[in-house]
C-alpha positions in Angstrom: 0.0 0.0 0.0 1.5 3.4 -1.0 0.5 5.4 2.1 2.0 2.6 4.5 5.2 2.9 2.4 5.1 6.7 2.7 4.6 6.5 6.3 7.5 4.0 6.8 9.9 6.3 4.6 9.1 9.3 6.7 9.9 7.4 10.0 12.9 5.9 8.7 14.1 9.3 7.3 13.4 11.2 10.5 14.8 8.7 13.0 17.8 8.5 11.0 18.4 12.1 11.6 16.9 12.6 15.2 17.3 9.2 16.6 14.3 7.5 18.2 12.3 4.2 18.3 12.3 2.9 15.0 11.6 -0.9 14.9 8.4 -0.6 17.2 6.8 2.0 14.9 7.7 0.3 11.6 5.9 -2.7 13.0 2.4 -1.0 13.5 1.9 1.1 10.3 -0.9 -1.1 8.9 -2.4 -1.6 12.4 -2.3 2.1 12.8 -4.1 2.7 9.3 -6.7 0.3 10.1 -7.4 1.7 13.6 -8.0 5.1 11.9 -10.0 3.7 9.2 -12.6 2.1 11.5 -12.4 4.5 14.5 -12.8 8.1 14.8 -10.3 9.5 17.1 -12.3 12.7 17.7 -14.8 10.4 19.5 -13.3 7.1 20.3 -10.4 6.9 22.6 -7.2 4.9 21.9 -4.2 4.5 24.5 -1.0 3.4 23.1 1.1 1.4 25.6 4.3 2.9 26.3 3.9 4.9 23.1 7.3 4.4 21.2 5.2 2.6 18.4 3.1 5.8 17.8 5.1 7.5 15.3 2.6 6.8 12.5 -0.1 7.8 14.6 1.4 11.2 15.0 1.9 11.4 11.2 -1.8 10.8 10.6 -3.3 12.8 13.4 -2.2 16.3 12.2 1.4 16.4 13.0 3.2 15.5 9.8 4.4 19.1 9.1 6.3 19.1 12.6 7.4 15.4 12.4 10.9 16.6 11.5 11.3 18.0 14.9 10.8 14.7 16.5 12.5 14.3 19.9 14.3 17.7 19.2 14.1 20.4 22.0 11.1 22.3 21.6 9.6 19.9 19.1 7.3 16.9 19.1 7.8 14.1 21.8 8.9 10.7 21.2 5.8 9.6 23.0 2.1 10.6 23.2 1.3 13.4 25.1 -1.9 15.0 25.8 -0.4 18.5 25.8 0.8 17.9 22.2 -2.4 16.9 20.6 -6.3 16.1 21.3 -5.6 12.9 19.6 -3.2 11.7 22.2 -5.8 10.5 24.7 -3.3 9.3 27.5 0.3 10.4 28.1 2.7 7.3 28.4 6.2 6.4 28.4 6.5 3.6 30.9 4.8 0.1 29.9 1.6 -1.7 30.9 -0.5 1.2 31.7 -2.7 1.3 28.7 -5.4 -1.5 29.8 -6.0 0.4 33.2 -6.1 3.7 31.6 -8.6 2.5 28.9 -10.8 0.6 31.4 -11.1 4.0 33.4 -12.1 5.8 30.1 -14.6 3.1 29.3 -16.2 3.4 32.7 -16.4 7.2 32.4 -18.0 6.8 28.9 -20.7 4.5 30.3 -21.5 7.0 32.9 -21.8 9.8 30.6 -25.4 11.2 30.2 -24.4 12.0 26.6 -25.7 9.3 24.3 -22.9 10.1 21.5 -20.3 9.7 24.3 -21.7 6.5 25.4 -21.9 5.0 21.8 -17.9 5.7 21.5 -15.3 3.1 21.7 -12.2 2.7 24.0 -9.1 0.9 22.7 -6.0 -0.1 24.4 -2.9 -1.2 22.1 -0.5 -3.3 24.0 2.6 -5.3 23.0 3.2 -8.9 24.2 6.4 -7.6 26.1 4.2 -5.1 28.1 1.8 -7.8 28.9 4.3 -9.4 30.8 4.1 -6.7 33.5 1.7 -7.5 36.6 0.0 -4.3 36.1 -1.4 -5.3 32.7 -2.9 -8.4 34.3 -4.6 -6.4 37.0 -6.2 -4.3 34.2 -7.3 -7.5 32.4 -8.7 -9.0 35.7 -10.7 -5.8 36.5 -11.9 -5.3 33.0 -13.1 -8.9 32.9 -15.0 -8.6 36.1 -16.5 -5.3 35.2 -17.8 -6.6 31.8 -17.4 -3.2 30.2 -17.3 -2.5 26.5 -13.4 -2.4 25.9 -11.2 -3.4 22.9 -7.8 -4.4 23.8 -5.3 -5.0 20.8 -2.4 -7.3 21.6 0.3 -6.4 19.1 2.4 -9.6 19.1 5.7 -9.2 17.5 7.4 -11.8 19.9 9.6 -8.9 21.2 9.5 -6.1 23.9 12.9 -4.4 23.5 14.9 -7.5 23.7 13.5 -10.9 22.8 10.8 -11.8 25.2 11.1 -14.0 28.1 8.9 -16.0 30.5 6.0 -18.5 30.4 3.5 -16.1 28.9 5.9 -15.4 25.8 6.1 -19.3 25.3 2.3 -19.5 25.6 1.7 -16.6 23.1 4.2 -18.2 20.6 2.5 -21.8 21.0 -0.7 -21.1 19.1 -2.1 -22.7 15.9 -1.9 -19.7 13.6 1.8 -19.7 12.9 2.9 -20.1 9.4 3.7 -23.7 9.4 0.4 -24.7 11.1 -1.7 -22.5 8.7 0.0 -24.1 5.6 -0.6 -27.6 7.0 -4.3 -26.7 7.8 -4.8 -25.3 4.3 -3.3 -28.6 2.9 -5.5 -30.7 4.9 -8.5 -28.9 4.0 -7.9 -29.1 0.2 -7.2 -32.7 0.6 -10.5 -33.2 2.4 -12.5 -31.2 -0.1 -11.0 -33.4 -2.9 -12.8 -36.4 -1.4 -16.0 -37.2 -3.5 -19.4 -36.5 -1.8 -18.3 -36.0 1.9 -15.1 -33.9 1.3 -16.9 -30.5 1.8 -18.7 -31.5 4.9 -15.5 -33.1 6.4 -13.6 -29.9 5.6 -16.3 -27.8 7.5 -16.0 -30.4 10.4 -12.4 -29.8 10.6 -12.7 -26.1 10.6 -15.2 -26.1 13.5 -12.7 -28.5 15.4 -9.8 -26.1 14.8 -11.9 -23.2 16.3 -12.8 -25.4 19.4 -9.1 -26.3 19.7 -7.9 -22.7 19.2 -9.9 -21.5 22.5 -9.0 -24.4 24.4 -5.1 -24.9 23.8 -4.0 -21.4 22.6 -3.8 -17.7 23.9 -7.6 -17.7 23.5 -7.7 -19.9 26.7 -5.9 -17.4 28.6 -8.0 -14.3 27.8 -11.4 -16.2 27.8 -10.4 -17.1 31.5 -10.3 -13.2 32.1 -13.9 -13.1 30.5 -12.6 -11.4 27.2 -14.0 -12.4 23.9 -10.8 -13.4 22.2 -10.2 -12.8 18.3 -7.3 -14.0 16.4 -4.4 -14.2 15.7 -4.8 -11.7 12.7 -2.1 -10.9 10.3 -1.0 -7.4 11.4 0.2 -6.2 7.9 -2.9 -7.0 6.0 -5.0 -3.9 6.4 -8.3 -5.6 5.0 -8.2 -8.3 7.5 -7.5 -5.8 10.3 -10.3 -3.7 9.4 -12.8 -6.6 9.2 -11.6 -7.9 12.6 -11.6 -4.6 14.3 -15.1 -4.0 13.0 -16.0 -7.3 14.4 -14.5 -6.3 17.9 -16.5 -3.1 17.6 -19.8 -4.9 17.1 -19.5 -6.8 20.5 -21.1 -4.7 23.1 -21.7 -7.6 26.0 -18.0 -8.1 27.2 -14.5 -6.8 26.6 -12.7 -8.0 23.5 -9.2 -8.9 23.0 -7.9 -8.8 19.4 -4.5 -10.7 18.9 -2.5 -9.2 16.0 0.6 -10.6 14.7 3.4 -8.1 13.4 6.9 -8.0 12.4 9.1 -5.5 14.3 11.1 -3.3 12.1 9.0 -4.3 8.9 10.0 -2.5 5.8 13.6 -1.6 6.6 15.7 -4.6 6.2 18.3 -3.8 8.8 15.6 -3.2 11.4 13.9 -6.7 10.5 17.4 -8.3 10.8 18.2 -6.7 14.1 15.0 -5.3 15.9 16.7 -5.1 19.3 19.3 -2.7 18.0 16.8 -0.7 16.1 14.3 -0.5 18.8 15.7 2.7 20.2 18.8 4.1 18.7 20.6 7.5 17.9 21.3 8.8 14.4 22.4 6.4 11.9 23.1 6.1 8.2 20.2 5.4 6.1 21.9 3.0 3.6 24.2 0.9 5.8 22.2 1.2 9.2 25.3 1.9 11.2 25.4 4.6 14.0 26.8 8.0 12.9 29.5 9.1 15.3 28.4 11.1 18.2 30.3 13.9 20.2 33.7 12.7 20.8 34.6 11.9 24.4 37.8 10.6 26.0 36.4 8.6 28.7 34.4 5.1 28.6 30.8 4.6 28.5 29.2 4.1 32.1 27.3 1.3 31.0 30.4 -0.5 29.4 32.3 0.1 32.8 29.5 -1.4 34.8 29.0 -4.6 32.3 32.7 -5.2 32.2 33.1 -5.0 36.0 30.1 -7.0 36.6 31.6 -9.9 34.4 34.9 -9.6 36.4 33.0 -10.1 39.8 30.9 -13.0 38.3 34.4 -14.7 37.3 35.7 -14.4 40.6 32.8 -15.0 43.0 30.0 -17.5 42.1 27.6 -15.7 44.5 27.2 -12.9 41.9 23.8 -12.9 40.1 22.8 -10.3 37.6 19.2 -9.3 37.2 17.4 -6.9 34.6 14.0 -6.1 33.5 13.9 -6.6 29.7 17.0 -4.5 29.4 20.0 -6.7 28.8 21.8 -4.6 26.3 20.8 -1.2 27.7 21.9 -1.9 31.2 25.3 -3.8 30.1 24.2 -7.1 31.4 24.6 -8.7 28.0 28.0 -9.7 28.6 27.2 -11.7 31.8 24.1 -13.1 30.1 26.7 -14.4 27.5 29.4 -15.7 29.8 27.4 -16.8 32.8 24.1 -17.7 31.6 23.1 -19.7 34.9 23.6 -16.5 36.9 21.7 -14.1 34.6 17.9 -13.5 34.9 16.0 -11.3 32.6 12.5 -11.1 34.5 10.9 -9.3 31.5 9.0 -5.7 32.3 8.7 -6.7 35.9 10.6 -4.4 38.1 8.6 -5.1 41.3 9.4 -8.7 40.8 13.0 -8.2 40.0 13.4 -6.6 43.3 11.7 -9.1 45.6 13.3 -12.0 43.4 16.7 -10.5 44.4 15.6 -10.3 47.9 14.8 -14.0 48.0 18.4 -14.7 46.4 20.0 -12.8 49.1 18.4 -14.6 51.8 20.4 -17.7 50.6 23.7 -16.2 50.6 23.8 -14.8 46.9 24.8 -11.4 45.9 22.2 -10.1 43.5 22.9 -7.0 41.2 19.7 -5.6 39.9 20.4 -3.4 36.8 17.6 -1.1 36.1 17.0 2.4 34.3 16.6 4.9 37.3 13.4 6.0 35.9 12.1 2.5 36.0 13.3 1.6 39.5 10.8 4.1 40.7 8.1 1.4 39.8 9.5 -0.9 42.4 9.6 1.7 45.3 7.6 -0.5 47.6 9.6 -3.4 47.0 12.9 -1.7 47.5 11.3 -0.4 51.0 9.3 -3.7 52.1 11.3 -6.5 50.7 15.0 -5.3 50.7 15.5 -2.5 53.2 13.2 -3.5 56.0 15.2 -6.7 56.0 18.5 -5.1 55.5 19.4 -7.6 52.6 22.7 -7.1 50.5 20.8 -6.2 47.3 22.8 -3.8 44.9 20.7 -1.6 42.8 22.6 -0.5 39.7 20.9 2.6 38.3 21.8 3.4 35.0 20.5 6.6 33.1 20.4 8.4 36.6 20.0 12.1 35.6 18.9 13.8 32.3 18.6 11.2 29.6 18.1 13.7 26.7 15.6 13.1 23.9 13.3 10.5 25.5 12.1 13.4 27.8 10.1 13.9 31.0 9.1 10.0 31.3 12.6 8.7 31.3 14.6 11.3 33.0 16.1 9.5 36.1 16.2 12.4 38.5 14.3 11.2 41.2 16.1 8.2 42.6 18.1 10.2 45.4 14.9 11.6 46.7 13.0 8.6 46.9 15.7 6.1 48.1 17.6 8.7 50.5 14.9 8.4 53.3 14.7 4.7 53.5 16.4 3.3 56.4 19.3 0.8 55.9 19.9 2.0 52.1 23.3 3.4 51.3 23.5 5.7 48.2 26.7 6.3 46.0 27.3 8.2 42.9 30.6 7.7 41.4 32.2 10.5 39.6 33.9 8.4 36.8 34.4 4.9 35.5 37.2 4.1 38.1 35.1 5.1 41.1 32.2 3.0 39.5 34.6 0.1 39.3 35.6 0.6 43.0 32.0 0.6 44.5 30.9 -2.4 42.5 33.8 -4.4 43.9 33.0 -2.9 47.3 29.5 -4.2 46.8 30.5 -7.8 46.8 30.9 -7.4 50.8 28.6 -4.9 51.6 26.2 -5.8 54.4 22.9 -4.2 53.4 21.1 -2.5 50.5 23.1 -0.4 48.4 22.1 1.9 45.3 24.8 2.9 42.7 23.6 5.7 40.3 25.4 6.7 37.1 24.4 8.6 34.0 23.8 8.0 30.4 26.7 8.3 27.9 30.3 8.5 28.6 32.1 9.7 31.5 35.3 11.7 32.0 38.8 10.3 30.9 40.1 7.9 33.5 42.4 4.8 34.0 40.4 1.7 34.6 41.8 -1.2 36.6 43.4 -4.0 34.6 41.4 -7.2 34.3 41.8 -9.4 37.4 43.1 -6.4 39.6 40.7 -5.0 42.1 40.8 -1.4 43.0 41.1 -0.3 46.3 38.1 0.2 48.5 37.2 3.7 49.4 37.2 4.9 52.9 34.1 4.9 54.7 32.5 7.9 55.9 35.0 10.0 53.9 34.8 12.0 50.6 37.5 13.4 48.4 38.7 17.2 48.2 39.4 17.2 44.4 40.4 20.9 43.8 41.4 23.9 45.8 42.2 24.0 49.6 40.6 22.1 52.4 41.9 25.0 54.7 39.4 27.6 53.4 38.5 29.9 50.6 35.7 31.8 48.9 33.5 28.9 48.2 33.0 25.4 49.1 31.5 23.4 46.0 29.9 20.1 46.8 29.2 18.0 43.8 28.2 14.4 43.4 28.3 11.9 40.4 28.0 13.4 36.9 28.4 16.9 38.2 31.8 16.6 39.6 33.5 17.1 36.3 31.6 20.3 35.4 32.1 21.3 39.0 35.8 21.1 38.6 35.8 23.1 35.3 33.6 25.8 36.9 36.2 26.0 39.8 39.1 26.3 37.3 37.5 29.0 35.3 36.4 30.9 38.4 40.0 30.7 39.9 41.2 32.6 37.0 38.8 35.5 38.0 40.2 35.4 41.6 37.6 33.3 43.1 38.9 30.5 45.2 36.6 27.6 45.1 37.3 24.3 46.8 35.6 21.1 45.0 34.4 18.4 47.4 33.1 15.2 46.3 31.5 13.5 49.3 31.4 10.3 47.5 28.8 8.8 50.0 25.3 10.6 49.6 23.9 8.4 52.3 25.2 8.5 54.9 27.1 11.5 54.3 30.6 11.9 55.4 29.4 14.0 58.4 32.5 14.7 60.2 34.4 15.8 57.3 31.4 17.8 56.0 31.0 20.0 59.1 34.7 20.7 59.3 35.0 21.7 55.8 31.6 23.9 55.6 33.0 25.8 59.0 35.9 27.2 56.9 33.8 28.7 54.1 31.3 31.8 53.8 29.6 30.2 50.8 28.4 26.7 50.3 27.1 25.5 46.8 25.5 21.9 46.1 25.1 20.5 42.8 23.3 17.4 41.8 21.8 16.1 38.5 18.5 15.2 40.4 15.6 16.9 41.9 16.3 19.4 44.6 13.3 18.3 46.7 14.7 15.8 49.0 17.8 15.4 47.1 21.6 15.6 47.9 21.6 19.3 48.5 18.6 18.7 50.9 20.6 16.1 52.7 23.6 18.5 53.3 21.4 21.3 54.3 20.0 19.0 56.9 23.1 18.2 58.4 24.6 21.6 58.4 21.4 23.1 60.0 21.3 20.4 62.8 24.7 21.4 63.8 24.2 25.1 63.3 26.9 25.4 60.9 24.8 27.5 58.7 24.9 30.5 60.9 26.4 33.3 59.1 26.9 31.4 55.9 25.0 31.2 52.6 24.0 28.0 51.0 22.7 27.6 47.6 21.5 24.4 45.9 21.8 23.6 42.3 19.8 20.9 40.7 16.3 20.0 38.9 13.5 22.4 40.1 10.0 21.3 41.1 8.9 20.7 37.4 9.3 18.2 34.7 12.2 18.6 32.2 11.4 18.4 28.6 13.0 16.4 25.9 16.1 17.5 24.0 19.7 16.7 23.8 21.3 15.8 27.0 23.8 18.7 26.8 21.0 21.2 25.9 19.0 20.2 28.9 22.0 20.3 31.2 22.7 23.7 29.8 19.3 25.0 30.4 19.0 23.5 34.0 22.5 25.3 34.9 23.8 22.0 35.3 27.2 22.6 33.2 30.5 24.4 34.1 28.9 27.6 32.7 25.7 27.3 34.8 27.6 26.5 37.9 30.2 29.2 37.5 27.3 31.9 37.0 25.6 30.9 40.2 28.9 31.0 42.1 29.9 34.3 40.4 26.7 36.1 41.1 26.5 34.9 44.8 30.0 35.8 45.5 29.4 39.3 44.2 26.3 40.0 46.6 26.7 41.3 50.1 26.8 38.5 52.5 23.5 38.2 54.4 23.4 36.4 57.9 22.0 33.3 56.0 20.3 32.2 52.9 19.1 29.0 51.6 17.4 30.0 48.4 16.3 27.5 45.7 16.2 28.5 42.2 12.4 28.9 40.9 12.9 28.1 37.2 16.4 27.0 36.0 18.8 25.8 38.5 21.3 28.5 37.9 18.7 31.4 38.0 
């Protein structure tokens, strides 16, 4: 179909220039066309699960002219957003929310006094990967119990980001509509029809038997148990078939319906079809070769690579090490341990809550679980971290990748809340290494840590650093001590306290200010919780101006922790404290460097704040917090 090809060409061309989620969106082009053919988005409501497959939806719902701005600062979001379009009926970015949200919309529709509204349809489009999460089943369970008119479209491409795992994935793949089964069934029916006299009747009997078996021994059995009317599987690249079955689903008004659609992730772009995992979400790439285009040069190693390499070394020397991830083996750097030590690697699927409690169970038996998650997804397991790990003080290590501003994925994916939501939990220790060598150091220390430990590190590459030789363990860092990295510990104009990814720009800012005659001492506490309290109090007493900087939210973050300690010991009397970080607002999408600059989280922004404060008359005390950008 020409329109489908034009949509694919536009998506491929735009993602090659801007980066984005390519394979998921290519796989649902025909499904999107069929949905818009059968349903009216001005009246009907449709919720895309996660939403990284909604590029064709954006193009077809009035945003084609702006599509070239996709994921760029000030441009279209890479995910559905209610603020962006009236046709984005629910904002998404994390998985497995669609059925619950759609069910809420369906109930609201049924309660409406408007007959036009009551006649409308509500749909959720969810992938088989997202269906592995517990929340999706909670939604199915409630929808079946309520019996409201609702259509769930299951987009089955046998993948989430990586190849799907778990019993549900095996169950979905074990159906009678796969290619070999369909071919065999056609051949048997043709043979039966060739029998004189009784052939047609026998073929019809075989057809009815097949339909019965499909419900009893295929995914239909599962969804029928949830009191859904199961339809499918349907070829997700045949628009006529899709439209016919969508109309069939729309005609059923006495129970919820699940339409099972089979699609191919990456369809229409050979490189993405051959390697859908790599083309799930990626940066800029060459259209012809499919190879990534070179990014901004950096002298340092990628944080994720350092983590993956170190974890493999730990597993090599200590059989207690077990790596756990939630459908993100490549993204979290655990693919190496999966290959080398498959018996000690577990991908739980998109089930962060289960991952944490599963790790706690491992810890009860003396193992050392390392749970690798993106920071933004770890917040989905807050209760399990508090109740199942910290309350029982188990030695579970949380390895939080993408901590801080992640860039073009935007507000749903920025990992800026983990310090604030973990810092207040008893027994939890927090560390944010400033470079790859320090990440190695804390990972080695984690082997013998006696309680919960959270290690946060950002997306991308870190500062240039010399890593340990393979087989050589770095020396552990002193407990309850930080590092003075620049300036004098005896005093000066400013004490600049920086953690994690903000240490390098803090050093650059200090050096620039030094050339202006402003004496700045840079201190990395190393330990965010507990802070090196004795050292911190001694240092703070020697400086009139104190500045903290973190790539996380100010509310309850690292700066708040410093302020609490200083205030409790009356060290703030006669001194000024300014905290630099993410203010109380969600940060939009854009390039990582752009967002850090706008938030004042680069050397220029840090220097500007210190320069302005240094030129001000010293009040008795100030604990001001920026109102818009961290440097304002």
